[in-house]
N, C-alpha and C positions, 0 to 999 in steps of 0.2 A: 545461658549465655544462648545469645541468638544461633543458629544453624548459618553456618557459611555457604553461600550459593555465590556459583563462579557464572555469568554471562558471555557467551562467547556469539560473537556478532562477524556477519563477513563484509561489513562496509564502513566506512567513516564519513559519512554523507547527511543529508538531510531530508532522504524521500521516505517513502511510508512506512518500510520497515524498519528504519532509522526511528521514525517518530513513535513507532510501536514500542520500541527494546524502550523509549521513555517513559510510557504507558506504563509498562511491565515494572520498571524499576520505583517508579512511583508508587506502583499497588503493593509491590512485596515489600520497600523498607523497612516497613515498622516491623517486619515479621522475619527478615533474613537481615544477616550482613554480606552486602551484594560488592563486589569487585566485579569489573565490564573490560575484558578480554578486546580490541579493536586490530583487525589486521593492517598491514603493512602495506598489502600490496592493491586494493582496490577504496580509492579516496582520491577526492578533486583537487587534495591540495588545502583546502581550506580548514580542515579539521574541525566541521559545523559541530559533530555529535559529540567528536571528544571536550572538547569547548562546553558544548550544555550540561554534559555530565561533571566536567568542575562544576560548572556554576552551582549545580546541584549535591557541592560535596557527595558525587561519588566516586569511589575507587574505581581509577582507569588506567590503563597502558596500550599501548598498542604491541602486536606481537608478531611475529613472524611465522604465519602459522599455516598448514593447507588446506587450501580454501577451492571448494569444487568452482570453478569456473571454467565456461566454455573453450575460450582461449587458453586452458593450459590441459587440455586433454588433448595432448600431443605426446610424440617421447619426450622432446626436453623437459615439458611440464610434468610428466608423470615421473620423470627420476627426480624433481628438483620436489615434489612435493614428497617421493620415497624419502629422499637423505631427510628432510625436516620433521617426520613423523618420530623417530627417538628421541629427538631433542624436546620436542613438544611432548611429547608421555613425559619425561622426565620432568619438565615444569608444571604438567599437571599434579604429577605425584607429590610435587611439593610446593604446591599453590595451598595447601590445608583446605580445600574445597569439599564439604562433605557434599554437597551436590550441584550438577553441572547443567547447565541450561545452556541449548545451544537453540538460537534468536532464527534462524533459516535453516530452510533445507541443504543449502548451500555450505554450513558448518556440518554435516552430516560425517567426515571422514575423522574429527574428532570424536566420534563418539564410540569406537572400538579402541581409538586411544586411552580414553577417558576410563574404560574397563579395564586397560591393560595397566592402566597405572594404579587402579584400586579404586575408583571412584565408582560404586556401586548403585549410585542414583542419578540417574540422565533425563532430563524433560527436552522434546523437542517442540519447537514452536513452529507448526509448517504455516507460512506465511504466500506460498504459490504454488498453482496445480501442477500436478506433477503429469507431464505427458507420457503417454504408453509404453516408449522406450526406455526414457530416463528410469521410472518408477521401478524397473526391473534393479535397477543397483540401489538407487534410492528405498527400496524396502528392505533388503538385506541390511542394509548400513545402518536403519532405524529399529531394527530388530536388537541393536545394540542401548538401545535408549528402553527407560520401563515408564515413561506418561509422553503421551504425544498430544499435543494440543492444536487443532486446524481452527483458522479463521472463520470460516463458512463450511456448512455442508458440499459444497462446490467441489471444494479444496479436499475435505476428509473423504471424497467419493473418490478422487485420483490417484488417492493413496492405493485403494485395494485393502487397507485394511477393516475387518469387520468394526461393527461400531460400537462395539463394547470395548476395543483395543485403543480408542483413541475419543478425545472431545472438543468438542465444537464452542470456542469462547469469542464472540463475533467482538469484533476493533470496536474502539472510539476516537472520537477525538473532543479536543480540550474546547471546553467553554471558552467564551469571547471573553478575554481583560477585559472588564469593566473601566480596569486604569486607563486602559487604551482600546477603545473602541475603535470600530472600524470607522474610517470617515469617506462618507458618500461624497462618489467621482463628480465632477460635471459633464454631465451624460446628455444634458436638455437636448443638444441640436443633433444628438439622433435618434430621441425618441418620436419623432412624430415617424418616423421610419417604420414602427409597430416596437413587438418585444425584444429585447434586449439578450441574448445568448454570450453564455462566456463557456468555452473549452480551454480546459488548462489541466495540461501535461506536457509530458517529453516526446520532442516532435520524430517519433521512429514508426515504420512499418505498421506495427500492427495497433496503433492506438486509433485507427480507422478516419483520420482528417479527410482522407480520399473519400469516404461511404459520405463523411458528414458534409462536405463542400460539393458533391454532385447533387445533392438530397436539397441541399439548400437553394442552389440554382434549379434544379427540378422546380421547387415550391413559389419559385417567383421573387427570390431574396427577402422574403417577409419580415424583414425586421434589422437588426444590426447582429454580428457577429464578430465577439471581440476572441482575438486569439493568446493565449497566453502560454510561454512555456519557451524551450531552445531546443535544437539541434544536438544530440550529443557526438562525442568525438569516437563514432562508429561505424563500419558498414551499412548498422539497420537505418541511420537517419535520412529523412524524408527534407526536401525544399517546400517547407508550406508555401512561401509566398509564389513560387513555382507553381506549385497545384492550385492557389487561389486564380491566378492569371491563369490557367490551362481551364478549368471547372465551374469556373463563377460569372455568370451572364453580366451580373451588376458586381465589377469588384470594390469599392465604393461602400457595400455596404457591409464588406469583411473589412474590421480592424487588426492588423495585425501589431501587437503589444509586445511581444518577448517578457523576458524576464522582469519581473519586479520585484520593488523590495517588500510589497505587503501586498500579498494576492487577497487578502481580507476586504481591503477597500473594495475590491472586483466582484468579490462572489458578494459584495452588502450592494454594489449597487446596480446589478441585473436582475433580470425575471427568473430564468433559469439557469441551471447547468448543464452541458450536455457533455455525456461518458460514449464515443461511439466507438469504443471498441472492438473490429471486426475477429478476434479470436479470445482469449480465456483472460479473464480478469478474477483474482483472485476474492477478494473485497470490493475495491473501488470507494476507496476513501472520499472522492469528491464527491458522491453522492450524499453521503454523509457529512460532508461539510458545506453541502448546500442545503440539509436539513435543519443545520445549526444556526443558518442563516434566515431560515424561513424563506427557502427559497424551492422552487420545484426541482425536480432531477428528471433527464431525458438518457434513459441509457439502453445499451443492447441488452441483449439477451445473453451476455458472455460470462455468464455463471453470478458469482459473487453479487454482483451489483442487482440484478434481478432480485435476489434474497431480501434486497432494504427495499427497495420501491415498491410499491402496492400500484399496480397499473389502472391511471384512469382517476387515482384518488390524491398522491402525493406527487407525481409524476406520470411518464408514457416509460413504455419499455418496447422496442421493436426487436426484428428479427437481424442480428449480427448482420452485417455486410448490405442490408437491404434497401437501397436507396429508395425507391416508390413508396415503401412503408414509411419512410424516416420523415420523406416530403410531406406525405399527407399528415401525421404528426404536427409540424407544422404548419399548415393551412388550417389545422382546429385550432390551434392555441393563440389565446388574446392576451393581452397584460394581465386583464380581469381574473381568468380563468386560470392563470399561472398562479397569482397572488394567492387564490382558493387551495390551490395545491402544497403553495409552499407554507400555507400557516399548518395544516393537516401533515407535512416534513417536520417542523417543527414540533409539532406534538408527539411524533413517533421517537426524537431523537431524543424530547426530554423522558420518554419511556423505555426506549434500550438502548442509547446511544453515547451517553454520557460518560467520562469518566468515572464517578461515583460507580455506572451501573458496571462497568469495565475491573475497576478495583474489586466489588463485590466476588463478581464470577471467577475472578484468579483467586482470589484467597480460599473461597470455597475448593480451586483443584487442588492448589500445591499442597496444603498439607493433608490432602487426602491419600488413602493407602495408594502406591506406585502399582503398575502393572507389573507382574510377573516378579514384584517384590515378596 
């Protein structure tokens, strides 16, 4: 009989960590009987991840759980999480799970609860860098886990654990669906402006939109820049349209697209993707998606993305927040040079970042001897 694996996740959306959960399920479902718990307090109302798991015939349910969120680090929030703890421990005990898998660091309050419930094997998938202050708490909670997997060397180093106390399994992105390939967009009217660039991320402060737009203008608006994404309902949101008006000399060179039904069509129709994060990225799936489409990736040295890109070969790396350096990169880019980089990126994708490689790496990690067991 297969080992029962309970996977606990911190959101019910379809962003980076949510998609990695789908990859983990795909990699392990032949070896484990999988149940997934999703939270009730952090979802966009669309239940996208829940529905995708159901479509894959995965047992999934919503659960009220104590998930670490900054908004809950208040007296009222802490009291609520404390009240949830006993009932969640009881549900963990009755779950019948042989092993618990925590998909993000936000799930770490459940590590001691799993131990209390008699679950002796807990895996932690660390998908986000830990800041110095939060690491003090997260590291203590993570000591209740027996196996730790980080998505990059940057993330692994941020935890403070020794190299032999965790392993690194790089993320992957799915192959393009041959039955539903990207549809090239009619962008010919913009081609005369020069190369076409795409930035695709949430409109929040740390994603570097200001750095990108200032560099774009400093370089003379050397092509067409397409902006996908939207602003979340939070204090961290930014006004991208206002920033274009403030920072860009030729506003016609920047096209605000917003949310789209199929971003793959856009990835396939430009010359390069840009990830200008000002702070730290654990992985940067955008760079992997660029390579999958045979496109160059221009990224800041924000951690994980710089581990993916080979500077000057399959993309460019600039110092985070350095407007003149990014402008110089735009100055040297041509459509033909970016196309050559994209070909190198596609070769790298096939070698390192396919679902098959991810499955192979995960299957190698999970059955092995657990730390501290």
